[in-house]
N, C-alpha and C positions, 0 to 999 in steps of 0.2 A: 619488512617494511611496513610502516602503518597504512592502514586503509584511509581512503580521503573520507572526510567528515562533511556531509552535505546538509543543508536544510530544505525541507520540503516547503513549497511555497503556497500551498493549499490554504493554509490558516492565515494567510498574508496577502490575500487577493484584493483587499482594500487598498493596498499601497501599489503605486506604479512599480515596475520591475526595476527602473533605475534605482529608486529609492531604496528598494529593498535590497538590492545588489550592493549598493553601498554601505548599508548597516550590516550586512552579513559578513562583508570583507573585514569590516572593523571588528566585530564579534568572533573574527578567527576561523570561518568557514573555507572550506576548501573549494566549495561549488554550491550549486543549487539544484535541486530536482524541481524542474519547472512544472507547475499545475496549468492545465489546460482551460484555465479560466481566468477572470480579470483580464488584464492585457499582458500576462505572463507569456503564454504561448498560444497561438491561434492554430490548431492542426489542419484546419481546412486550407489557410494560407500557407502554412508549413509544407502541405503536401503539394501544393501548386508552384511554390517558389523557393528555391535554394536561397535565392539572395535575401529573403526574408529570415530565413534560418541562419544564415552567416551574420545579418544585422544582429540577432537575438545573441548570438555567440560573441560577436563583437563587443556589446554592452557588457556581457558579463566578464570578458577579457580585460576589459578596461578596469575593473576593479580586482583583477586577479584571480577570478574565479571560472571554473569549468562546470561542465553538464554531463552527467553519466547517464541521465534517464530523465522521462517526462511521465506524467501521470494524468489520467482522465477518468476519474472515478465517476462523475455525473453521467457522462453519456453511457458508460459501460453498465450502470445501473439499471438503465432502461431497455436494454436488449431483450432481457427474458424475465423481467420483474412481472408482477401483477399491477399494473399501471393505474393510479389514481391522481386525482388532481395536485397532489404534492410533488409529482414528478415534473409536472409542466413549469416550475421554478427552473429546471434544467435545460428547458428546450427553447428553441429561438421564438421570439414573439409570433404569436399567431397560431403557435401548433398547440393545439388543445384537445386531441383525439388520440386514443391509445395506438391506433396503427399507423398514424402519421408519425407520432413520438418514436416509436420503435424503428420505422423505416429511417428517420433522421439519424437515430442513434447507431444503427448497424453502418450507415455510410459513414458517419463521423468516424466511428473506432477504426475502420478501414483506412480512411484518410490519416488517422494518426499513426498507423503503421508507416505509412508513405512518409508522413511528416518527419518521425524518427530516422528514417533513413536519410532524409536529407538534412537533419541535424546532426547526425552522424553519431547517435547514441544505439545502444542494442537492446534496451528494456523499456518497454511501456509498463506501468504500473495501473491498477484501477481494480473496479468491481465488475460483476457479473449480473447481479441481479439474481432473483431466484423465483422460479414459478411453484415452489413447494415449501418457501419458509413460512406462509402462514398456517401450514399444516404442522408446524413443529412439535406443538402440544396436542397429541392426538385424540381430542373429543372435540365433535364426534369422532368416533374411530377412522382412521383412514382406510379407503377401500382396499382391496387387494390389487396391488400393481400401480397404486397411485403414485407413491413415490417414485418408483422405478421410472414410471411415465414422465415425472417432471424431470428427472435427468435426462431422458432421452430429449425432451423438449430443450433443456440446456444445450445438449450436444449439437442438436439440428440448428440453432440459432447460431452457436459460436464456432462451429467448426469451419464455415465458410470465411469468418473473420479471420481466424487463427491461419489460414490458408494464406491470406493476403500477407499477415505478418510473416509466415515463413519465408514467403516469396521475396520479401523485402530485406530478409535476415534479421528479423526483430522478433524478440521474445515477450511474451505476455506474462505478467506476474500478477496473480489474483490476491489481493489483500484480504487473507482469511479473516472472516468477520461475521458477525450475526447480521441477518437479513441476505447473505450472499449464499451462492449455491453449496461453498464450503465454508464452513464457519468452525470447525474444529477437526480434528485429525481423522476421525472416520469419514466424516463428509468430504475431505478432501481427496481421500482414496477414491471415493465413489465418483467425483468429479473426474480424476485422472482416468479411472476406468471406462465412464462414459464416453470420452473422448478418445478411446482406445490408445491411451498414453501419446496423444499429440505432442510432438516433440517442442511445439512453440507456446505450450501451456505450462506455467509452473506457479510460484508463488513470491509474492512479496511479503517476506517474513516480518511480523509484527507481534512481538510477545504481549502486547497490553490487550488484545482481544482474545488472548487464550487463557491468561493468568488466572483472572476472576471467574471463569466458567470452570476452573479446576481440570483444565487440560494441561498435559504435561509440556510446556511450551520448550523446554530444552531437547525432549524425545523428538519433537516435531523435526526439529533440524536434522539429526540423525535420521529419521524417517524418510525425509524428502530430500536428501542430499543433493541429488542430481537436478533437483527443481528448485533451490532456492537462488532465484534469479537476483533478487535485491533484499535488502534490509532496511526495516524502519526501526528506529530507536525511538521507543514510547514506553513511558512508564503508567503505571497503574496501581492504585491500592485497592483492598477490599476487606471486609469485616469491620469498618470504620463509621456505619451507620448507627441510628438509634433502634434497630430492631424493628422497624414498621416498614422497610422497604426491602423487598429481596432481590434475589441475583437478577432478575428480570429488568429491574431498573424502575419499575412502576411508571406513573405518569409524573415523574419528576424531571426537574432539569440538572443539567451538570452544574454541581457547586453546591446542591441542596444537601444540607447536613444530615438529612434523614438518608441518604443515599447507602446501600450496602457497599458500593464500588464507584470508584470515580478515576478519571485520568488525573496523573500527576506529572510535574516536571521531572526529568531524568534525576534519578536519584533520592527521589521524595516518595517513592512508592515501595512497592513489594517485589518488584521483578528483579531476579537475580542476574545482573548483568554480566558479572564474571563467569558464571556458567556458560552464558550465552556465548561470550567470545571464546571459550575452551572449545565449545561444540562447533563454531564457525571455523576456527582453526583448524579442529580434526576434518573438517570436509574440504577444506582448501578454498574457502569463499575468500575473495580478494578484492571484491566491488565494494562501493560505498556503504558507510554507515550512515543513513539520513536520519538526521533529527525531525520526526513530526512533533511539532510542541504544541500540547494542549493541557491546559491547566488554567481551570476558573479562579484559582486561590493566588496566583501570582501575576505580576506584572510580565508581559510576553516578552518584552525587549530585555528585562533582567533575565528571565528565564531561558531566551534564546542563547545569550552569552554564557551563562553557566552551565546550559546543556552542553554546548560546544567544549567547553573545558573538561566537562564529566566525561564525554565520550573519549577524548584523546588521552585521559589520563587512565580509563579502565581498559583501552584497546592496546593488546600487546601482540607482537608478531610470535608466530610459532617457531619452535626450534629447530634447526636442521642437524643438529646432533644428539645423540643419547647423552642425557647428563652424568651417567657413569660409565662413559667411553673412555675416560681418562685413566680406569683401573685396568684397562686390557693391557696385556704384555705381548 
């Protein structure tokens, strides 16, 4: 049976949920992965009111859509990041100091777990922030134990949140991503170890953040087979710039032709999606394939419709028989 194809609403938060749901239904999606910003889903309200959650679901159902997960990248980022003035774009009005911002983020992420339970979904996706991302390129050289201390800070900040997730039967899928505590396979292992293998912590798998770094994004699926909680379908190309901007991206905007890498609509980049489907079949992943549509070079409504068709075309069920079984006597 084919997996459901959903659309992540984070890049569509300028549209009312009703407008987006109507469009997504017309484009052929099975459901929406609701972002906790714009008017799409309010986790504080969802934690307090099952009626609010039922209204959101009824709106989706009106257009033949369902919901398997919600995502709150913005609040998650503040939990253990090194906070500066950029982060206050994510906080409520009037919050403009690091400690208050962090307290808001922790409380909101706990509420997001409660809201997910009221909504009837089992997975929340998002970011974690990182106290050590700024130490990635180690000059001045990192002090002995400095990175390890950062992972302990991450664990101390996130373990109480993850305990609330576990209490509510919800799992948290970190989108492995530059600027997060886990940005490749090795740092993902460090994050799991720092949390002592907390069962509520896993990954929202997104190959686009791994491929251009040179990380084995198919191997990642097999390496963390029991912690792939959700899947984002997103494409990226690399090696297409003019040789003036490296893998870090420089201080350039997405869509700048000088960039070494850039996000592309599904099927227009360098990610090997058939290999991904094979690996997902091998580990028994049967959750949604959620399109996170980003491409500065393409009209987004054209791209969203085309991306839905692309995912349906490349997704195939695993076999329940051996192909050579008919030769047995």
